[in-house]
gemmi code that builds the backbone of each chain (N, CA, C; Angstrom):
import gemmi

chains = {
    "A": [
        ("MET", (10.923, -8.559, 23.178), (10.280, -9.762, 22.302), (9.850, -9.040, 21.074)),
        ("ILE", (10.488, -9.675, 19.859), (10.034, -9.188, 18.561), (8.818, -9.462, 18.342)),
        ("ASP", (8.265, -8.365, 17.570), (6.940, -8.093, 17.166), (6.539, -9.007, 15.968)),
        ("VAL", (5.151, -9.003, 15.645), (4.791, -10.130, 14.476), (5.665, -9.553, 13.107)),
        ("GLU", (5.393, -8.211, 12.679), (6.070, -7.391, 12.176), (7.401, -6.998, 11.492)),
        ("THR", (7.985, -7.365, 13.205), (9.448, -6.870, 12.923), (10.205, -8.584, 12.439)),
        ("ALA", (9.391, -9.358, 13.036), (9.702, -10.972, 12.688), (9.581, -11.246, 10.866)),
        ("HIS", (8.210, -10.514, 10.440), (7.878, -11.081, 9.519), (8.842, -9.968, 8.422)),
        ("ALA", (9.236, -8.790, 8.457), (10.359, -7.868, 7.911), (12.027, -8.809, 7.951)),
        ("GLU", (12.191, -9.198, 9.086), (13.287, -9.970, 8.872), (13.271, -10.814, 8.219)),
        ("SER", (12.326, -11.888, 8.299), (12.744, -13.418, 8.036), (12.311, -13.223, 6.159)),
        ("MET", (11.415, -12.349, 6.009), (11.047, -11.937, 4.424), (12.219, -11.375, 3.661)),
        ("TYR", (12.865, -10.062, 4.454), (13.435, -9.078, 3.416), (15.127, -8.691, 4.524)),
        ("THR", (15.224, -8.878, 5.507), (16.485, -8.593, 5.400), (17.654, -9.750, 5.614)),
        ("ARG", (18.790, -10.011, 5.446), (19.669, -10.793, 5.189), (20.551, -11.403, 6.383)),
        ("ARG", (19.813, -11.982, 6.954), (20.058, -12.652, 8.122), (21.573, -12.923, 8.238)),
        ("GLU", (21.546, -13.702, 6.888), (22.660, -14.907, 6.773), (23.599, -13.940, 5.892)),
        ("ARG", (25.166, -14.169, 5.147), (25.711, -13.189, 4.579), (25.151, -12.830, 3.417)),
        ("PRO", (24.728, -11.143, 3.521), (24.759, -10.288, 2.521), (25.142, -10.742, 0.914)),
        ("THR", (24.274, -11.086, 0.062), (24.972, -11.357, -1.023), (25.503, -10.232, -1.708)),
        ("THR", (26.180, -10.342, -2.812), (27.582, -9.195, -3.351), (26.413, -8.363, -3.996)),
        ("ALA", (25.419, -8.740, -4.523), (24.574, -7.684, -5.455), (23.679, -6.893, -4.173)),
        ("TRP", (23.447, -7.419, -3.230), (22.595, -6.784, -2.260), (23.686, -5.762, -1.642)),
        ("VAL", (24.822, -5.634, -1.386), (25.960, -4.661, -0.833), (26.334, -3.845, -1.988)),
        ("TRP", (26.228, -4.106, -3.474), (26.018, -3.298, -4.058), (24.774, -2.581, -4.445)),
        ("GLN", (23.743, -3.289, -4.128), (22.562, -2.225, -4.227), (22.550, -0.789, -3.384)),
        ("ALA", (23.096, -1.596, -1.912), (22.564, -0.416, -0.545), (24.235, 0.216, -0.527)),
        ("ALA", (25.361, -0.188, -1.625), (26.782, 0.905, -1.482), (25.925, 2.217, -2.612)),
        ("THR", (25.260, 1.335, -3.661), (25.089, 2.875, -4.746), (23.962, 3.506, -4.159)),
        ("GLY", (22.951, 2.603, -3.453), (21.356, 3.764, -3.233), (22.388, 4.592, -2.229)),
        ("VAL", (23.258, 4.569, -1.602), (23.491, 5.605, -0.076), (24.425, 6.626, -1.092)),
        ("LEU", (25.294, 6.063, -2.162), (26.085, 6.364, -3.060), (25.182, 8.031, -3.504)),
        ("LEU", (24.620, 6.949, -4.470), (23.107, 8.071, -5.156), (22.700, 9.575, -3.930)),
        ("LEU", (21.965, 9.177, -3.043), (21.804, 10.072, -1.939), (22.625, 11.096, -1.909)),
        ("ILE", (23.848, 11.017, -1.741), (25.041, 12.191, -1.769), (25.296, 12.939, -3.521)),
        ("LEU", (25.134, 11.878, -4.762), (25.122, 12.587, -5.809), (23.745, 13.405, -6.308)),
        ("LEU", (22.919, 12.880, -6.043), (21.476, 12.681, -6.387), (21.016, 14.431, -5.789)),
        ("THR", (21.769, 14.589, -4.352), (21.544, 16.053, -3.736), (22.495, 16.715, -4.058)),
        ("VAL", (24.135, 16.618, -4.386), (24.403, 17.230, -5.116), (24.271, 17.705, -6.944)),
        ("HIS", (23.188, 16.656, -7.623), (22.983, 17.194, -8.825), (21.988, 17.867, -8.474)),
        ("MET", (21.412, 17.650, -7.546), (19.866, 18.582, -7.046), (20.359, 20.035, -7.228)),
        ("ILE", (21.124, 20.025, -6.100), (21.796, 21.574, -5.695), (22.226, 22.113, -6.381)),
        ("ALA", (23.249, 21.766, -6.957), (24.230, 22.395, -8.057), (22.954, 23.006, -9.283)),
        ("GLN", (21.862, 22.099, -9.727), (21.180, 22.536, -10.687), (20.465, 23.558, -10.471)),
        ("HIS", (20.122, 23.429, -9.059), (18.555, 24.202, -8.888), (19.243, 25.434, -8.126)),
        ("PHE", (20.307, 25.326, -7.482), (20.496, 26.656, -6.382), (21.921, 27.526, -6.337)),
        ("ILE", (22.937, 26.726, -7.271), (24.261, 27.417, -7.189), (23.957, 27.983, -8.532)),
        ("VAL", (23.289, 27.285, -9.402), (23.207, 28.336, -10.640), (21.701, 29.182, -10.812)),
        ("GLU", (22.240, 30.489, -10.541), (21.170, 31.445, -10.135), (20.060, 30.794, -10.551)),
        ("GLY", (18.587, 30.842, -10.548), (17.401, 30.647, -11.320), (16.993, 28.956, -12.169)),
        ("GLY", (18.638, 28.557, -11.784), (18.551, 26.679, -12.116), (18.636, 27.229, -13.838)),
        ("LEU", (19.111, 25.964, -14.477), (19.832, 25.373, -15.772), (18.102, 26.086, -16.287)),
        ("ARG", (17.755, 26.865, -17.129), (16.682, 27.046, -17.889), (17.193, 27.217, -19.446)),
        ("THR", (18.190, 26.835, -20.048), (18.555, 27.040, -21.475), (19.874, 26.619, -21.629)),
        ("HIS", (19.567, 26.399, -22.890), (20.347, 25.089, -23.558), (22.209, 25.787, -23.291)),
        ("ALA", (22.021, 27.226, -23.139), (23.526, 27.593, -23.119), (24.088, 27.675, -21.743)),
        ("GLU", (22.927, 27.661, -20.860), (23.112, 27.292, -19.526), (23.438, 26.078, -19.447)),
        ("VAL", (23.026, 25.037, -19.851), (23.122, 23.224, -19.544), (24.853, 23.223, -19.819)),
        ("VAL", (25.387, 24.073, -21.380), (26.547, 23.773, -21.641), (27.359, 24.121, -20.906)),
        ("ASP", (27.087, 25.383, -20.569), (27.993, 26.037, -19.448), (28.665, 25.313, -18.192)),
        ("TYR", (27.206, 24.834, -17.644), (27.448, 23.722, -16.261), (28.151, 22.806, -16.434)),
        ("LEU", (28.233, 21.895, -17.782), (28.523, 20.417, -18.055), (30.024, 20.710, -18.453)),
        ("ARG", (30.512, 22.102, -18.874), (31.889, 22.585, -18.675), (32.901, 22.278, -17.633)),
        ("SER", (31.854, 22.764, -16.310), (32.670, 22.840, -15.252), (33.527, 20.973, -15.179)),
        ("PRO", (34.856, 21.455, -14.684), (35.456, 19.833, -14.762), (34.703, 19.480, -13.528)),
        ("VAL", (34.360, 19.689, -12.364), (33.817, 19.073, -11.386), (32.706, 18.900, -11.609)),
        ("ILE", (31.366, 19.465, -12.327), (30.626, 19.136, -12.180), (30.277, 18.006, -13.465)),
        ("PHE", (31.110, 17.717, -14.158), (31.538, 16.971, -15.897), (31.743, 15.396, -14.987)),
        ("VAL", (32.571, 15.785, -14.058), (32.939, 14.302, -13.224), (31.905, 13.747, -12.041)),
        ("VAL", (31.319, 14.721, -11.421), (30.201, 14.229, -11.061), (29.272, 13.648, -11.320)),
        ("GLU", (28.607, 14.417, -13.104), (27.648, 13.867, -13.736), (27.773, 12.218, -14.134)),
        ("HIS", (28.991, 12.060, -14.655), (29.546, 11.218, -15.153), (29.367, 9.862, -13.664)),
        ("LEU", (29.904, 10.147, -12.665), (29.840, 8.770, -11.523), (28.037, 8.752, -11.326)),
        ("PHE", (26.889, 10.095, -11.214), (25.934, 10.036, -11.269), (25.315, 9.013, -12.069)),
        ("LEU", (25.715, 8.803, -13.513), (25.048, 8.090, -14.577), (25.329, 6.722, -13.984)),
        ("GLY", (26.932, 6.343, -13.980), (27.431, 5.128, -13.326), (26.579, 4.135, -12.318)),
        ("THR", (26.496, 5.163, -11.160), (26.158, 4.704, -10.228), (23.814, 4.769, -10.225)),
        ("VAL", (23.814, 5.830, -10.618), (22.128, 5.445, -10.960), (21.638, 4.115, -11.460)),
        ("THR", (22.617, 3.855, -12.838), (22.242, 2.627, -13.397), (22.899, 1.178, -13.492)),
        ("LEU", (23.646, 1.448, -12.401), (23.841, -0.177, -12.145), (22.747, -0.357, -10.527)),
        ("HIS", (22.495, 0.746, -10.239), (21.470, 0.570, -9.300), (20.321, 0.353, -9.498)),
        ("ALA", (19.499, 0.728, -10.621), (18.680, 0.634, -11.460), (18.956, -1.194, -11.785)),
        ("MET", (19.646, -1.176, -12.375), (19.813, -2.470, -12.672), (19.634, -4.021, -11.814)),
        ("LEU", (20.442, -3.590, -11.338), (20.715, -4.415, -9.837), (18.991, -4.705, -8.872)),
        ("GLY", (18.211, -3.415, -9.324), (16.631, -3.466, -7.893), (16.245, -4.555, -9.379)),
        ("ILE", (16.180, -4.058, -10.793), (15.683, -5.212, -12.033), (15.785, -6.471, -11.729)),
        ("ARG", (17.170, -6.735, -11.712), (17.283, -8.320, -11.049), (16.923, -8.791, -9.807)),
        ("ALA", (16.906, -7.617, -8.803), (16.013, -8.155, -7.746), (14.582, -8.632, -7.635)),
        ("VAL", (14.245, -7.784, -8.189), (12.429, -7.852, -8.547), (12.384, -9.318, -9.659)),
        ("LEU", (13.002, -9.742, -11.170), (13.124, -10.618, -11.522), (13.408, -11.566, -10.663)),
        ("PHE", (14.161, -12.106, -9.982), (14.387, -13.307, -9.129), (13.986, -13.692, -8.168)),
        ("ASP", (12.858, -13.020, -7.747), (12.176, -13.095, -7.245), (10.890, -14.202, -7.606)),
        ("PHE", (10.921, -14.099, -8.978), (10.319, -15.309, -9.535), (10.744, -16.823, -9.471)),
        ("GLY", (11.650, -16.544, -8.634), (12.118, -18.029, -8.459), (12.675, -19.089, -9.864)),
        ("LEU", (13.387, -18.395, -10.818), (13.671, -18.778, -11.959), (15.195, -19.690, -11.885)),
        ("ALA", (14.788, -20.974, -12.410), (16.425, -21.194, -13.095), (17.971, -20.993, -13.203)),
        ("PRO", (18.913, -21.326, -12.341), (19.849, -20.929, -12.273), (20.593, -20.342, -13.991)),
        ("ALA", (19.816, -20.919, -14.772), (20.445, -20.450, -16.228), (20.306, -19.343, -16.276)),
        ("THR", (18.410, -19.348, -16.557), (17.496, -18.140, -16.517), (18.003, -17.031, -15.817)),
        ("GLU", (18.629, -17.223, -14.972), (19.026, -16.347, -13.884), (19.815, -15.395, -14.716)),
        ("ARG", (20.696, -16.550, -15.094), (22.497, -15.577, -15.738), (21.791, -15.468, -16.262)),
        ("ARG", (20.770, -15.681, -17.193), (20.850, -14.904, -18.649), (20.001, -13.559, -18.607)),
        ("ILE", (19.375, -13.565, -17.628), (18.663, -12.508, -16.998), (20.127, -11.125, -16.772)),
        ("THR", (21.362, -12.196, -15.949), (21.831, -11.058, -15.356), (22.844, -10.361, -16.552)),
        ("SER", (23.200, -11.428, -17.505), (23.681, -10.920, -19.122), (23.050, -9.738, -19.931)),
        ("TRP", (21.766, -9.534, -19.767), (20.737, -8.742, -20.730), (20.910, -7.679, -19.900)),
        ("LEU", (20.862, -7.547, -18.582), (20.842, -6.567, -17.928), (22.162, -5.916, -17.753)),
        ("THR", (23.181, -6.446, -17.387), (24.431, -6.069, -17.824), (24.670, -5.033, -19.219)),
        ("ALA", (24.177, -5.755, -19.874), (24.317, -5.328, -21.923), (23.602, -4.152, -21.716)),
        ("ILE", (22.299, -3.915, -21.105), (21.508, -3.016, -21.326), (22.069, -1.522, -20.358)),
        ("GLY", (22.352, -2.050, -19.008), (23.896, -0.859, -18.044), (24.257, -0.269, -18.920)),
        ("VAL", (24.842, -1.132, -19.847), (26.660, -1.057, -20.557), (26.318, 0.304, -21.774)),
        ("LEU", (25.015, -0.184, -22.382), (23.987, 0.427, -23.170), (24.139, 2.113, -22.621)),
        ("THR", (23.180, 2.024, -21.480), (22.630, 3.026, -21.062), (23.783, 3.863, -20.172)),
        ("VAL", (24.847, 3.656, -20.145), (26.259, 4.338, -19.169), (26.675, 4.941, -20.664)),
        ("ALA", (26.897, 4.098, -21.624), (27.247, 4.006, -23.404), (26.826, 5.647, -23.835)),
        ("TYR", (25.887, 5.575, -24.096), (24.516, 6.347, -24.806), (24.414, 7.699, -23.532)),
        ("GLY", (24.586, 7.720, -21.707), (24.676, 8.996, -21.050), (25.988, 9.499, -21.659)),
        ("VAL", (27.264, 8.592, -21.463), (28.613, 9.275, -21.407), (28.683, 10.475, -22.399)),
        ("TRP", (28.209, 9.453, -24.336), (28.213, 10.449, -25.093), (27.702, 11.601, -25.720)),
        ("LEU", (25.928, 11.510, -24.777), (25.621, 12.476, -24.666), (25.743, 13.931, -23.815)),
        ("LEU", (26.506, 13.072, -22.864), (27.293, 14.150, -21.694), (28.182, 15.037, -22.483)),
        ("TRP", (29.242, 14.322, -23.451), (30.171, 14.865, -24.270), (30.043, 15.305, -25.277)),
        ("ALA", (29.015, 15.149, -26.206), (28.181, 16.001, -27.246), (27.656, 17.120, -26.929)),
        ("VAL", (27.402, 17.141, -25.277), (26.525, 18.376, -25.090), (27.592, 19.056, -24.870)),
        ("ALA", (28.620, 19.237, -23.752), (30.040, 19.663, -23.493), (30.282, 20.482, -24.280)),
        ("PHE", (31.061, 19.672, -25.602), (32.242, 20.064, -26.306), (31.728, 20.028, -27.544)),
    ],
    "B": [
        ("MET", (22.893, -32.619, -11.979), (21.409, -32.574, -11.382), (20.525, -31.484, -11.990)),
        ("ALA", (19.176, -32.339, -11.654), (17.762, -31.270, -12.194), (17.724, -29.753, -10.743)),
        ("VAL", (17.654, -29.285, -11.403), (17.044, -27.959, -10.465), (15.421, -27.827, -10.265)),
        ("SER", (15.254, -27.770, -9.020), (13.539, -27.573, -8.921), (13.406, -26.339, -8.420)),
        ("THR", (12.609, -25.649, -9.786), (12.418, -24.073, -9.579), (10.787, -24.341, -9.416)),
        ("PRO", (9.562, -23.155, -9.159), (8.560, -23.195, -9.164), (7.799, -23.158, -10.241)),
        ("SER", (6.729, -23.907, -10.508), (5.825, -23.836, -11.872), (5.515, -22.632, -11.980)),
        ("GLY", (4.915, -22.334, -12.877), (3.946, -20.930, -13.414), (2.958, -20.265, -12.404)),
        ("PRO", (2.511, -20.629, -12.191), (1.223, -20.055, -11.300), (2.075, -19.698, -9.797)),
        ("SER", (3.111, -20.729, -9.345), (3.832, -20.965, -7.826), (4.274, -19.885, -7.865)),
        ("ARG", (5.319, -19.390, -9.528), (6.038, -18.844, -9.283), (5.867, -16.990, -9.159)),
        ("VAL", (4.325, -16.836, -9.941), (3.918, -15.769, -10.040), (3.415, -15.527, -7.994)),
        ("ARG", (3.084, -16.380, -7.797), (2.411, -16.101, -6.257), (3.841, -15.651, -5.738)),
        ("SER", (5.100, -16.548, -6.057), (6.572, -16.420, -5.047), (6.939, -14.820, -5.137)),
        ("ALA", (6.847, -14.370, -6.640), (7.161, -12.894, -7.024), (6.781, -11.939, -6.495)),
        ("GLY", (5.338, -12.120, -6.253), (4.136, -11.460, -6.038), (4.001, -10.998, -4.610)),
        ("ARG", (4.600, -12.132, -3.754), (4.630, -11.695, -2.435), (5.233, -10.194, -1.571)),
        ("TRP", (5.950, -9.517, -2.285), (6.135, -8.571, -1.339), (5.206, -7.206, -1.955)),
        ("PHE", (4.543, -7.898, -3.189), (3.202, -6.791, -3.598), (1.787, -7.048, -2.918)),
        ("ASP", (1.982, -8.134, -2.015), (0.597, -8.575, -1.631), (0.465, -8.104, -0.282)),
        ("VAL", (-0.234, -6.526, 0.014), (0.335, -5.972, 1.551), (-1.104, -6.377, 2.370)),
        ("ARG", (-2.251, -6.974, 1.615), (-3.426, -7.305, 2.641), (-2.966, -8.278, 4.019)),
        ("HIS", (-3.694, -7.472, 4.930), (-3.824, -7.839, 6.188), (-2.128, -8.007, 7.210)),
        ("ARG", (-1.115, -6.831, 6.329), (0.134, -6.723, 6.770), (0.349, -5.488, 7.425)),
        ("GLY", (1.655, -5.664, 8.245), (1.841, -4.158, 8.764), (2.451, -3.078, 7.668)),
        ("PRO", (2.638, -1.574, 8.447), (3.287, -0.641, 7.496), (4.507, -0.988, 7.102)),
        ("GLY", (5.586, -2.360, 7.623), (6.522, -2.598, 7.634), (6.410, -3.086, 5.841)),
        ("THR", (5.728, -3.909, 5.849), (5.319, -4.626, 4.360), (4.836, -3.543, 3.341)),
        ("TRP", (4.006, -2.464, 3.912), (3.488, -1.193, 3.080), (5.021, -0.633, 2.470)),
        ("ALA", (5.780, -0.955, 3.536), (6.611, 0.029, 3.095), (7.932, -0.521, 1.874)),
        ("TYR", (7.765, -1.679, 2.945), (8.476, -2.575, 1.484), (8.175, -2.623, -0.040)),
        ("ALA", (6.792, -2.547, 0.139), (6.385, -3.112, -1.170), (6.615, -1.536, -2.102)),
        ("LEU", (6.144, -0.388, -1.442), (5.870, 0.834, -1.701), (7.431, 1.307, -2.407)),
        ("ASN", (8.789, 0.966, -1.969), (10.186, 1.027, -1.735), (9.815, 0.191, -3.302)),
        ("ARG", (10.017, -0.831, -3.473), (9.471, -1.185, -5.260), (9.146, -0.895, -6.473)),
        ("ILE", (7.884, -0.652, -5.624), (7.008, 0.549, -7.064), (7.377, 1.741, -7.303)),
        ("THR", (7.891, 2.545, -6.282), (8.367, 3.896, -6.559), (10.084, 3.473, -7.331)),
        ("GLY", (10.339, 2.085, -6.963), (11.722, 1.850, -7.706), (11.772, 1.539, -9.075)),
        ("LEU", (10.955, 0.828, -9.244), (10.108, 0.479, -10.729), (9.594, 1.869, -11.829)),
        ("ALA", (9.157, 2.482, -10.965), (8.801, 4.083, -11.607), (10.077, 4.887, -11.803)),
        ("LEU", (11.117, 4.669, -11.037), (12.270, 5.477, -11.547), (12.719, 4.844, -12.350)),
        ("VAL", (12.796, 3.642, -12.424), (13.563, 3.538, -13.504), (13.220, 3.705, -14.683)),
        ("GLY", (11.686, 3.883, -15.017), (11.010, 4.297, -16.255), (11.472, 5.608, -16.327)),
        ("TYR", (11.250, 6.399, -15.259), (11.929, 8.361, -14.998), (13.375, 8.272, -16.010)),
        ("LEU", (13.882, 7.501, -15.193), (15.777, 7.484, -15.992), (15.269, 7.671, -17.159)),
        ("TYR", (14.960, 6.799, -18.191), (15.044, 6.447, -19.624), (14.631, 7.524, -19.922)),
        ("ILE", (13.313, 8.019, -19.276), (11.999, 9.011, -20.231), (13.330, 10.701, -19.752)),
        ("HIS", (14.074, 10.524, -18.629), (15.078, 11.795, -18.276), (15.930, 11.525, -19.938)),
        ("LEU", (16.605, 10.388, -19.895), (17.385, 10.034, -20.787), (16.861, 10.880, -22.407)),
        ("ALA", (15.646, 10.323, -22.488), (15.284, 10.634, -23.832), (14.788, 12.101, -23.737)),
        ("VAL", (14.347, 12.905, -23.084), (14.284, 14.136, -22.866), (15.926, 15.224, -22.864)),
        ("LEU", (16.618, 14.394, -22.426), (18.464, 15.091, -22.495), (18.986, 14.782, -23.982)),
        ("SER", (17.814, 14.182, -24.724), (19.268, 13.408, -25.877), (18.130, 15.557, -26.943)),
        ("LEU", (17.665, 16.037, -26.387), (17.456, 17.002, -27.398), (18.727, 18.052, -26.964)),
        ("LEU", (19.411, 18.117, -26.245), (20.083, 18.788, -25.879), (21.152, 18.392, -26.995)),
        ("ALA", (21.376, 17.299, -27.788), (22.383, 17.020, -28.814), (21.722, 17.711, -29.641)),
        ("ARG", (20.276, 18.072, -30.251), (19.788, 18.377, -31.378), (20.043, 20.361, -31.377)),
        ("GLY", (20.569, 20.990, -30.018), (21.017, 22.026, -30.145), (19.840, 23.108, -29.385)),
        ("PRO", (20.019, 24.611, -29.199), (19.181, 25.523, -28.556), (17.916, 25.258, -29.106)),
        ("GLY", (17.244, 24.912, -30.169), (16.044, 25.568, -30.628), (15.242, 24.915, -29.629)),
        ("SER", (15.269, 22.985, -29.830), (13.956, 21.724, -29.441), (14.090, 21.923, -27.754)),
        ("TYR", (15.322, 22.284, -27.137), (15.614, 22.053, -25.735), (15.290, 22.925, -24.909)),
        ("ASP", (15.054, 24.426, -25.846), (14.283, 25.954, -24.946), (13.150, 25.575, -24.905)),
        ("ARG", (12.424, 24.872, -25.946), (10.852, 25.108, -26.443), (10.503, 24.152, -25.126)),
        ("PHE", (11.755, 22.848, -25.082), (11.267, 22.023, -24.186), (10.784, 22.635, -22.793)),
        ("VAL", (11.923, 23.172, -22.478), (12.133, 23.714, -20.827), (10.787, 24.819, -20.733)),
        ("ASP", (10.467, 25.713, -21.597), (9.267, 26.376, -21.225), (7.940, 25.629, -21.208)),
        ("LEU", (8.062, 24.797, -22.364), (6.413, 23.650, -21.888), (6.503, 23.377, -20.364)),
        ("VAL", (7.720, 22.698, -19.930), (7.659, 22.081, -18.546), (7.571, 23.229, -17.708)),
        ("ARG", (7.636, 24.427, -17.862), (7.737, 25.379, -16.845), (6.072, 25.276, -16.133)),
        ("SER", (5.171, 24.470, -17.218), (3.930, 24.790, -16.288), (3.449, 24.459, -15.371)),
        ("PRO", (2.238, 24.783, -14.725), (2.092, 24.023, -13.767), (1.966, 22.546, -13.539)),
        ("LEU", (1.073, 22.124, -14.751), (0.745, 20.936, -14.601), (2.453, 19.893, -14.464)),
        ("PHE", (3.564, 20.083, -15.230), (4.654, 19.621, -14.738), (5.789, 19.931, -13.706)),
        ("LEU", (4.683, 21.313, -12.978), (5.593, 21.525, -12.026), (5.094, 20.037, -10.471)),
        ("ALA", (3.638, 20.395, -11.361), (2.791, 18.993, -10.253), (3.612, 17.614, -10.223)),
        ("LEU", (3.983, 17.090, -11.581), (4.194, 16.190, -12.049), (6.302, 16.295, -11.316)),
        ("ASP", (6.614, 17.233, -11.250), (8.059, 17.249, -10.418), (7.627, 16.515, -9.164)),
        ("LEU", (6.586, 17.336, -8.087), (6.445, 17.228, -7.127), (5.927, 15.536, -7.014)),
        ("VAL", (5.595, 14.634, -7.792), (5.407, 13.392, -7.716), (6.491, 12.770, -7.691)),
        ("LEU", (7.386, 13.327, -8.739), (8.535, 12.610, -8.740), (9.921, 12.540, -7.634)),
        ("ILE", (9.768, 13.864, -7.168), (10.507, 14.383, -5.807), (9.593, 12.901, -4.931)),
        ("ALA", (8.781, 13.126, -4.435), (7.858, 12.364, -3.760), (8.082, 10.943, -3.227)),
        ("GLY", (8.192, 10.529, -4.930), (8.662, 9.098, -5.560), (9.772, 8.907, -4.513)),
        ("TRP", (10.817, 9.759, -5.225), (12.389, 9.431, -4.186), (12.528, 9.796, -3.326)),
        ("LEU", (11.584, 10.369, -2.491), (11.760, 10.829, -1.044), (11.708, 9.341, -0.576)),
        ("ILE", (10.160, 8.898, -1.164), (9.842, 7.350, -0.068), (11.012, 6.157, -0.574)),
        ("HIS", (11.732, 6.318, -2.000), (12.224, 5.162, -2.524), (13.872, 5.580, -1.787)),
        ("ALA", (14.062, 6.739, -1.509), (15.128, 6.837, -0.683), (15.694, 6.749, 0.735)),
        ("LEU", (14.603, 7.222, 1.744), (13.919, 7.235, 2.741), (14.265, 5.652, 3.642)),
        ("ASN", (13.358, 5.168, 2.866), (12.599, 3.813, 3.101), (13.902, 2.763, 2.650)),
        ("GLY", (14.711, 3.361, 1.755), (15.898, 2.434, 1.143), (16.905, 2.648, 2.260)),
        ("LEU", (16.810, 3.564, 2.692), (18.037, 3.849, 3.927), (17.719, 2.702, 4.641)),
        ("ARG", (16.584, 3.482, 5.262), (16.020, 1.964, 6.686), (15.974, 0.847, 6.208)),
        ("LEU", (15.785, 0.008, 5.195), (15.903, -1.333, 4.759), (17.422, -1.715, 5.033)),
        ("THR", (18.203, -0.430, 4.573), (19.505, -1.263, 4.188), (20.557, -1.143, 5.558)),
        ("VAL", (19.864, 0.129, 6.680), (20.095, -0.034, 7.929), (19.673, -1.540, 8.842)),
        ("VAL", (18.492, -1.803, 8.444), (17.806, -3.063, 9.031), (18.460, -4.430, 8.190)),
        ("GLY", (18.479, -4.830, 7.240), (19.449, -5.016, 6.293), (20.839, -5.795, 6.728)),
        ("LEU", (21.682, -4.712, 7.259), (22.690, -4.576, 8.070), (22.690, -5.637, 9.372)),
        ("GLY", (21.204, -5.890, 9.568), (20.943, -6.110, 11.031), (21.106, -5.268, 12.489)),
        ("PHE", (20.789, -3.589, 11.777), (21.079, -3.137, 12.671), (19.638, -2.385, 12.945)),
        ("GLY", (19.383, -1.869, 14.100), (17.969, -1.442, 14.691), (16.852, -2.093, 13.918)),
        ("VAL", (16.650, -3.600, 14.176), (15.963, -4.263, 13.551), (14.845, -4.319, 14.075)),
        ("ARG", (14.249, -3.940, 15.864), (13.931, -4.246, 16.417), (13.282, -2.225, 16.602)),
        ("ALA", (13.537, -1.366, 15.997), (13.158, -0.517, 16.034), (13.114, 0.412, 14.819)),
        ("GLN", (12.621, -0.330, 13.842), (12.171, -0.309, 12.510), (11.314, 0.436, 12.447)),
        ("ARG", (10.394, 0.202, 13.270), (9.132, 0.771, 13.233), (9.032, 2.588, 13.553)),
        ("THR", (10.098, 3.205, 14.275), (10.262, 3.950, 14.894), (10.709, 4.557, 13.537)),
        ("MET", (12.401, 4.246, 12.962), (12.750, 4.711, 11.938), (11.704, 4.765, 11.091)),
        ("LEU", (10.917, 4.034, 10.724), (9.652, 4.264, 9.806), (9.057, 5.293, 9.319)),
        ("VAL", (8.591, 5.658, 11.098), (7.953, 7.022, 11.393), (8.624, 8.424, 10.936)),
        ("VAL", (9.619, 8.098, 11.680), (10.670, 9.460, 11.527), (11.468, 9.212, 9.872)),
        ("ALA", (11.090, 8.688, 9.284), (11.330, 8.455, 7.433), (10.018, 9.240, 7.106)),
        ("THR", (9.066, 8.853, 7.608), (7.970, 9.350, 7.192), (7.371, 11.537, 7.256)),
        ("GLY", (8.094, 11.264, 8.762), (8.197, 12.230, 9.254), (9.345, 13.642, 8.084)),
        ("ALA", (9.898, 13.112, 8.531), (11.376, 13.701, 7.078), (11.034, 13.762, 5.595)),
        ("GLY", (10.236, 12.812, 5.064), (10.000, 13.226, 3.613), (9.053, 14.429, 3.587)),
        ("LEU", (7.969, 13.945, 4.408), (6.883, 14.790, 4.721), (7.408, 16.220, 4.242)),
        ("LEU", (8.249, 16.325, 5.633), (8.948, 17.652, 5.287), (9.670, 18.170, 4.300)),
        ("ALA", (10.354, 17.611, 3.469), (11.408, 17.306, 2.572), (10.564, 17.980, 1.440)),
        ("LEU", (9.127, 16.580, 1.104), (8.255, 17.589, 0.174), (8.216, 18.757, 0.352)),
        ("VAL", (7.123, 19.329, 1.298), (6.451, 20.268, 1.470), (7.467, 21.867, 1.293)),
        ("VAL", (8.980, 21.413, 2.044), (9.691, 22.456, 1.512), (9.567, 22.578, -0.143)),
        ("SER", (10.175, 21.141, -0.921), (10.270, 21.102, -2.489), (9.003, 21.930, -2.810)),
        ("ALA", (7.674, 21.655, -2.429), (6.467, 21.918, -3.306), (6.799, 23.882, -3.253)),
        ("VAL", (7.568, 24.601, -1.781), (7.659, 25.930, -1.556), (8.126, 26.007, -2.642)),
        ("LEU", (9.513, 25.612, -2.654), (10.216, 25.991, -3.559), (9.985, 25.988, -5.109)),
        ("LEU", (9.572, 24.942, -5.485), (8.902, 24.663, -6.991), (7.299, 25.775, -7.634)),
        ("PHE", (7.007, 26.026, -6.516), (5.850, 26.598, -6.538), (5.856, 28.221, -6.361)),
        ("GLY", (6.972, 28.462, -5.751), (7.151, 29.656, -4.890), (8.273, 30.464, -5.986)),
        ("ASP", (8.819, 29.416, -6.804), (9.854, 30.573, -7.485), (9.294, 31.562, -8.504)),
    ],
}
model = gemmi.Model(1)
for chain_id, residues in chains.items():
    chain = gemmi.Chain(chain_id)
    for i, (resn, *xyz) in enumerate(residues, 1):
        res = gemmi.Residue()
        res.name, res.seqid = resn, gemmi.SeqId(i, " ")
        for name, pos in zip(("N", "CA", "C"), xyz):
            atom = gemmi.Atom()
            atom.name, atom.element = name, gemmi.Element(name[0])
            atom.pos, atom.b_iso = gemmi.Position(*pos), 0.0
            res.add_atom(atom)
        chain.add_residue(res)
    model.add_chain(chain)
structure = gemmi.Structure()
structure.add_model(model)
structure.setup_entities()
């Protein structure tokens, strides 16, 4: 028999019906982030002896082709995960569909600007 | 066709449902913590980007900043950040598994395992941070 807590979690927070596309993306980017953030942390703090402590060390680090690709992937994934998370919190307000569409548009714009700034920064620092 | 949406006060009540953990069990506490840490991590993402913009200004400003953040106070803040990330990541993984319909009846066990793994990882992180 399912206890009260489990039933509560099932009814409020889990998708008993078909998961929404946004929920699937949030879950997928979350799992991908676990991998990318682990690579990001291990590469920065353990593979580089003593960690990245100076500007010159960061530039050298970013000039590695594999790291350069991983950092771009990390930036895109973390931004998408963050925007979907904010969207989920805001949608809990029970807004009108038109307002929800506006929120999605705004968050898309903020996400695109964030990624664009991050990509510019990566290229400006590395080259 | 007009769409019925909650009015102001009921809208706030509805949105804050996840935040109200009174008389609720550990699963609800974990879910609320997941959202709070998520919102805090979004804030950190933008702080991190702002700090990294120092890299574009050249070695002077970035190297001075790194000297500052190697102080014990900033290392302690790093540990708070790692704790927030561990809560969000491990609990998020648990919610994803449960959300996909797996292990719904074992979610309390998963919560205990996630808490244990998180605490262990936090201790290892503290040793690595302060033992350096």
